[in-house]
C-alpha positions as CSV (number, residue, x, y, z in Angstrom):
1,X,-8.4,-13.7,9.3
2,X,-10.6,-13.2,6.3
3,X,-13.6,-13.9,8.5
4,X,-12.3,-11.3,11.1
5,X,-11.6,-8.8,8.3
6,X,-15.3,-9.1,6.9
7,X,-16.7,-8.9,10.7
8,X,-14.8,-5.7,11.0
9,X,-16.4,-4.2,7.8
10,X,-14.0,-5.0,5.1
11,X,-15.0,-5.8,1.4
12,X,-11.8,-6.2,0.0
13,X,-8.3,-7.8,1.1
14,X,-5.2,-7.8,-1.3
15,X,-2.9,-10.8,-0.2
16,X,0.6,-9.7,-0.3
17,X,3.3,-12.6,-0.2
18,X,6.6,-11.1,-0.5
19,X,8.8,-10.7,-3.3
20,X,12.8,-10.7,-2.6
21,X,15.6,-12.5,-2.8
22,X,14.4,-15.2,0.0
23,X,10.9,-15.5,-1.6
24,X,10.7,-16.0,-4.9
25,X,7.1,-14.4,-6.5
26,X,5.5,-17.0,-8.5
27,X,2.0,-15.7,-9.8
28,X,0.5,-18.9,-10.7
29,X,1.1,-20.3,-7.5
30,X,-0.5,-17.0,-5.8
31,X,-3.2,-17.1,-8.3
32,X,-4.5,-20.4,-7.5
33,X,-4.1,-19.7,-3.9
34,X,-5.9,-16.6,-4.1
35,X,-8.7,-18.6,-6.0
36,X,-8.7,-21.6,-3.3
37,X,-9.2,-18.9,-0.5
38,X,-12.0,-17.0,-2.4
39,X,-13.7,-20.0,-2.8
40,X,-14.1,-20.5,0.6
41,X,-14.9,-17.4,1.7
42,X,-18.4,-16.4,2.8
43,X,-19.6,-13.0,3.1
44,X,-19.0,-11.6,0.1
45,X,-15.1,-10.5,0.6
46,X,-13.2,-9.9,-2.3
47,X,-9.5,-11.3,-2.3
48,X,-7.1,-9.4,-4.7
49,X,-3.5,-10.8,-5.5
50,X,-0.5,-8.7,-5.5
51,X,2.9,-8.8,-3.5
52,X,5.4,-7.0,-0.9
53,X,7.7,-5.9,-3.8
54,X,11.5,-5.3,-2.6
55,X,13.6,-3.2,-4.9
56,X,16.2,-5.8,-5.7
57,X,18.0,-5.1,-8.8
58,X,16.5,-8.5,-10.3
59,X,13.1,-7.5,-9.2
60,X,13.3,-4.2,-10.8
61,X,14.4,-5.4,-14.2
62,X,11.8,-8.2,-14.1
63,X,9.0,-5.6,-13.4
64,X,10.3,-3.3,-16.0
65,X,10.2,-6.1,-18.5
66,X,6.7,-7.5,-17.1
67,X,4.8,-4.3,-15.8
68,X,1.8,-6.2,-14.7
69,X,3.6,-9.5,-13.2
70,X,3.8,-8.1,-9.4
71,X,1.1,-5.3,-9.3
72,X,-2.5,-5.6,-7.9
73,X,-4.5,-7.5,-10.0
74,X,-2.4,-7.3,-13.2
75,X,-3.0,-3.4,-12.9
76,X,-0.9,-0.1,-12.2
77,X,-0.4,-0.2,-8.7
78,X,2.8,-1.9,-7.0
79,X,3.3,-2.1,-3.2
80,X,7.0,-1.6,-2.5
81,X,8.5,-2.4,0.8
82,X,12.3,-0.8,1.4
83,X,14.8,-2.0,3.4
84,X,15.6,-1.1,7.1
85,X,19.1,-0.9,6.3
86,X,20.0,1.0,3.4
87,X,17.7,3.5,0.5
88,X,19.9,3.4,-2.3
89,X,20.9,6.8,-3.9
90,X,19.2,6.2,-7.2
91,X,15.9,5.0,-5.7
92,X,14.3,8.0,-7.1
93,X,15.6,7.3,-10.4
94,X,14.3,3.7,-10.4
95,X,10.8,4.8,-9.3
96,X,10.6,7.0,-12.2
97,X,11.8,4.0,-14.3
98,X,8.7,2.0,-12.8
99,X,6.5,5.2,-13.4
100,X,7.7,5.0,-17.2
101,X,6.3,1.6,-18.1
102,X,3.0,2.4,-16.3
103,X,3.6,1.2,-12.9
104,X,2.4,3.4,-9.7
105,X,4.8,2.5,-6.7
106,X,2.6,2.6,-3.2
107,X,5.5,3.0,-0.6
108,X,4.5,0.7,2.3
109,X,4.6,1.0,6.0
110,X,7.2,4.0,5.7
111,X,6.5,5.3,9.4
112,X,8.2,1.9,10.4
113,X,11.4,2.7,8.4
114,X,13.9,3.7,10.8
115,X,15.6,5.3,7.7
116,X,12.8,6.9,6.1
117,X,11.4,8.1,9.5
118,X,13.9,10.5,9.8
119,X,14.0,11.3,5.8
120,X,10.0,12.0,5.4
121,X,11.5,14.6,3.0
122,X,12.1,11.6,0.7
123,X,8.5,10.6,0.7
124,X,7.5,14.2,-0.6
125,X,10.0,13.9,-3.4
126,X,8.3,10.5,-4.3
127,X,4.8,11.8,-3.9
128,X,5.5,14.6,-6.2
129,X,6.8,12.1,-9.1
130,X,2.9,10.3,-8.5
131,X,4.2,7.6,-6.2
132,X,1.3,6.8,-3.2
133,X,2.0,6.0,0.4
134,X,0.6,3.4,2.5
135,X,0.5,3.5,6.3
136,X,-0.2,0.3,8.5
137,X,-3.3,0.9,10.7
138,X,-1.3,-0.3,14.3
139,X,1.0,2.8,13.7
140,X,-1.8,4.9,14.4
141,X,-2.6,3.2,17.7
142,X,0.9,2.9,18.6
143,X,1.6,-0.7,18.1
144,X,4.5,-0.3,16.4
145,X,6.3,2.0,18.8
146,X,6.7,5.7,19.5
147,X,8.3,6.4,16.4
148,X,6.0,4.9,14.1
149,X,3.5,6.7,15.8
150,X,5.4,10.2,15.7
151,X,6.2,9.5,11.9
152,X,2.6,8.6,11.0
153,X,1.2,11.9,12.7
154,X,3.9,13.6,11.0
155,X,3.0,12.2,7.4
156,X,-0.7,13.1,8.2
157,X,0.3,16.6,9.1
158,X,2.5,16.8,5.7
159,X,-0.6,14.9,3.7
160,X,1.4,12.3,2.8
161,X,-0.8,9.4,3.3
162,X,-3.0,8.1,0.6
163,X,-4.0,4.4,2.0
164,X,-4.3,2.7,5.2
165,X,-3.6,-1.3,5.5
166,X,-3.5,-3.6,8.1
167,X,-0.2,-5.4,6.7
168,X,-1.8,-8.4,8.8
169,X,0.3,-11.5,9.9
170,X,-1.8,-13.4,12.5
171,X,-5.0,-13.4,14.5
172,X,-3.4,-11.9,17.8
173,X,-1.0,-9.1,17.4
174,X,-1.1,-7.9,13.8
175,X,-4.8,-8.7,12.4
176,X,-7.1,-7.7,9.7
177,X,-9.4,-6.0,11.7
178,X,-9.7,-1.9,10.7
179,X,-12.3,-0.6,12.5
180,X,-10.3,0.4,15.3
181,X,-8.0,2.4,13.0
182,X,-11.0,4.0,11.2
183,X,-12.6,5.4,14.3
184,X,-9.4,6.8,15.4
185,X,-8.8,8.6,12.2
186,X,-12.2,9.7,12.2
187,X,-11.9,11.0,15.8
188,X,-8.5,12.8,15.4
189,X,-8.6,13.9,12.0
190,X,-12.1,13.9,10.4
191,X,-14.7,11.7,8.7
192,X,-13.3,12.6,5.3
193,X,-9.7,11.4,6.4
194,X,-11.1,8.0,7.6
195,X,-13.2,7.6,4.3
196,X,-10.7,8.7,1.9
197,X,-7.6,6.4,3.6
198,X,-9.8,3.3,4.1
199,X,-12.6,3.6,1.7
200,X,-12.3,5.8,-1.3
201,X,-8.6,5.4,-1.9
202,X,-7.9,1.7,-1.2
203,X,-11.0,1.0,-3.6
204,X,-9.7,2.9,-6.3
205,X,-6.5,1.2,-6.1
206,X,-8.0,-2.4,-6.1
207,X,-10.4,-1.1,-8.9
208,X,-7.3,-0.1,-11.0
209,X,-8.8,3.8,-10.7
210,X,-6.8,6.9,-10.6
211,X,-5.9,8.1,-6.7
212,X,-4.8,11.9,-6.6
213,X,-1.4,11.7,-4.9
214,X,-1.3,15.6,-5.0
215,X,-3.2,17.0,-2.2
216,X,-5.3,14.1,-0.5
217,X,-7.8,16.6,1.1
218,X,-9.3,18.3,-1.6
219,X,-6.6,19.9,-3.8
220,X,-7.9,21.4,-6.9
221,X,-5.0,19.8,-9.2
222,X,-6.2,17.3,-11.5
223,X,-5.7,13.6,-10.4
224,X,-3.0,11.8,-12.8
225,X,-4.6,9.2,-15.3
226,X,-2.4,5.8,-15.1
227,X,-1.5,4.0,-18.6
228,X,-2.8,0.7,-17.4
229,X,-6.4,0.4,-15.6
230,X,-8.2,-2.6,-14.7
231,X,-11.1,-2.8,-16.9
């Protein structure tokens, strides 16, 4: 999968095992596996560690006490996956709590979530709180059905997409190759969109730099300064 990504032009990958009630997240194990994978990689591709964080009570409390445990490379950014069954009414308050300790939530694949597909206004509220939104590359190409593709177009129209990622699981159906999505976005939106969503913003995330959540395509608002950045 790493070789496929490199051949498609990817330079950096964030490995994101689940952190939920079924799969306990052990940073030491993840770091060891990432180091093993990095040592086996050729072509200069860089592997970063993180997780797909589920918003359970235990996870949230642990993250508040240990803000860098679940974040990408121990920096500020945290990939958050919401349940397909329910979005708790106190979610905005919980996101505020995470932000208050220097964690910047990145909401992953909301376009594939059947609840968030119908409540895109929630994402606007979260982005206004300084959260970010990540959309799966395959959603642009219709690989997750019409509802996900439609939600992706709507999120783009509302300027609510900050990062596009592979969310890869295998070599055939959900792969690490991002070049088709890049060319699709360049063709149907602009080169500026493709560069921002697949190069500039993801690069800022893995480097621990700030990403402007307010007005992706050229807003004059000042980008927020996160409390904790990678050196």
